[in-house]
N, C-alpha and C positions, 0 to 999 in steps of 0.2 A: 532338571533343578533335583534334589535333594528337598525329599518331603518333609514338611515343618515336622514337629514332636505334637502329643497330643496332650499337653500341657496345659489344662485351661485355666493357670494362673500366667499367664505371657499376654504381652503385646500381641501375639500372629494367632493368638485361638479362643474363639470366644463360644463358649460351649454353656448355653442359659440353664442347663440342670446342674452344674457343678459351677455355678460364680460365687466367688465372697460375696457377703453379704457387705459391701464396700460403697460408698458414692462413685467412685470413676467407674466401677465393675456395670454397676446400673443404669451409670449416663451412656457409658460406651454403647452394652446392649440396646437401649433405646434410637441412639444414632443409628447404629446398623437398621432397627427395627424401621425406621424414618425412612432409609433409602430404598427399603423394599416394597415400602407403602407408596413412594414416588414412584417405583419400578412398576409395580402392580398398575399403576392410574394408565401409565402409557404403553404398555403392554398390547399386543394385537390377540386375537384368539386365536388356539392353534397353540402350535409347537412352539416352546417355550426354552433356550439353554440357559440355566443358571452353573457359568467358568468358574473354578474355584468359589466352588459354593461351600464350603468349610463343611463343618457337622452337620448342616441342610436345614435349619431350623427357617433360615431366608427362603427357601424353596416352599418349604410348607408356608410361608407366612404368602407366598405370591398366589397360590393354589388356594391359601382361605381367604383371599381377597377378591377372588376370579374363576369363576365357576368355569370360564369357557378359555381355561387353556388346560394343557400336558406338561409338566417341568419336566424336563429331564437334570439334575443335578451333577454336575463333574466335579472332583477335586483329587490332586494327587497323592491325598493322605489314606492308604488302606485303612486306619485307623479310625479315621474320620467318615469317610464311607459306611463303614461300618457300624459305625455309632448314628450316622443318619437315616439307614436304615432299618435300626432297630426301632429310632424315636419318632422318625417324620414321614417315613415311606408311605405312599397310599395306592390307591386305584388311577389316581390322577398324577404322582409323586414318585420318580426311579432315581437311583442314583449308581453312579460307574465309576469306578479307579479314571482316571488319566490326567493327561502332563497339558496344561492350559498352551502350552507353545505346541502342541504337537498332536492336539485333537482332531479327528476325522470323525464323519456321522454320515452314515448310507441319507440320513434323510435332510433338507431343510430346515428353518426355522423361522416362523412369524419373529420373534422377539428373541434377542439374547440381551444377555444380564450379566456383568461382572461388577462387581463394586469393590473396591478396595485392592485390586489385583493390578494392577499395569504398573505399578510403584515396586514390585516386586521381582518383577520381571528383567531381564537381560535386554532383550531387545522387544519395546514395547512395539514398535510400530512392525515387528514383524508378525507379531502376538495378533495385532487388528486385521493386517491383511493376513493371518488366519483366518480367521473369523467370516472375514467378507465373504468369500463362498462357502458358506452355510447359511447365508443369511436369505429370505426370500426380496425379491424386488419389493421395493418400499417397503421392507420390513422395517424393525427396532433394532437401533443398539442405545444401549443404558449401561452408562458406566463412571465411575466418582473414581474421586482422586483426593488424596490431602492436597490442600493449596495453599500452604506454608510451609516452610519446613520443616521435613522429618529423618532424611538421613541420617543426622547428627545424632538425632535421641533416638533411631530406632535402627537398629544395626540388623536388621531387617531388607529395608526399605534400599534397594537402589537406586533412586530417582528422587529428584524433589519437583514438583510440578508447580506451577500459576494455572490459572483461570487460559491464558493466551499459548501454554505452552501445549494446554488439553487438546485445546483445537487445532495447535499446527499438527498433533497429532495423528486426527481423525481425516483432517484437511485432505489429502492426497485421495482418499477412497468416495468422494464425492457425499458425504452424509450431511446433510439438512438439521437444523439443529431445531427441535421443538417446544421443549422445555428445559425448565433447569432448575437448579434446586440447592441451594446453599445451605450451609452447616456449620454453627461457630459450638465451640467446644472449650470454654475456659480451664487452666487447671492452674493449681496450687503449685509454685517452683519447691516450695520446699520438701511436699509432699513426693515431686519429681527426682529431688537433688537425694533425699532421704530414703527412697524407695520405700514411702510408706504406705501405699496401699498393694494389692497383692498384684497388679495388674503393673508395676513400674519396678516389679525387679532386674525386670533384663532392660530396661534402659541401659544405655551404651556408658559403659564404664571409664572412667579416667577423659572427662570431655576436655580436659584443657590441654591433654595431649594431641587427641584425634583435632582441637580446631589449631592447634600448632602443625599438626601434616598440613590441616586442609582447610587455609586463610579463609578463601572464598564459601566454605559453608558459616563460619564464624560470620562474615557480613552477610551473607543472609538473613541467620538469625536476629543480628543487631538489629537490621530492617525492618524485621517481623516483628521484633516486639516494638520497637519503633510506632509502627503505623499500625497494630495490632493486640496490645500486650501481650500478658500471659495468654495465647488462645492458641488452638487448632482451630483451621479452616476447612471445610470439606467443600466440595462440589460433585453435585450426581449431574449430569446430562443424560437426556435421551435427544437422541437422531433418528430422522431419518432416511433408511439405505435407497439409493437413484431407485428408477425404474419404476414398475408397476404402480400403482396409487392403494395402495390397503388403507381406510381409515383418514384422519386428518393426526 
């Protein structure tokens, strides 16, 4: 995978220190922080891996809410990791450059957190399979995805997910769901179409042509809009790995 750029005004990179002061940016940051707060509530004491951690504010959020964890944040972008080390590293939070699809470690982790990651990856099932050996028996896997269509609007996404598709992704690995956290983010259609806010500037261009080439994507967008209106839905789920029981 190619490392994403470090432009803060993009759908793919949240940099709290550099966010422009518009409603979409503020709301998006709060959604991400809410996911990390949910993750913190379900992490086990000990080592936590935050895979695809971006610039590291989420790793710092985890450590700030849990004094009994040690966080390793990993991201493909050297620029993001450099920023993370400068702004968020501490005695309990370390960062390293690594590819989510190929990451390995001599340590096992009590919890693995990966938020808004799998929709970007060419092989989501391979990604989860690669994490399983890194997770302690009875450990926690916490992941989030958009559950309304996103591939049509976001050219960085490779897969659309639903709740059912997310659960099918992890089912082969014997995980047991212990908690879930749904989120809704309304959006203004005019703002998206006109790119009226900074984070919408890389919304996919020439959508009519894209829909002509991908009629199934258009059908999913129409169905989602009829059901949910102009809103993006997200789901974060905490699972327990099979094996030894570490907490509830």
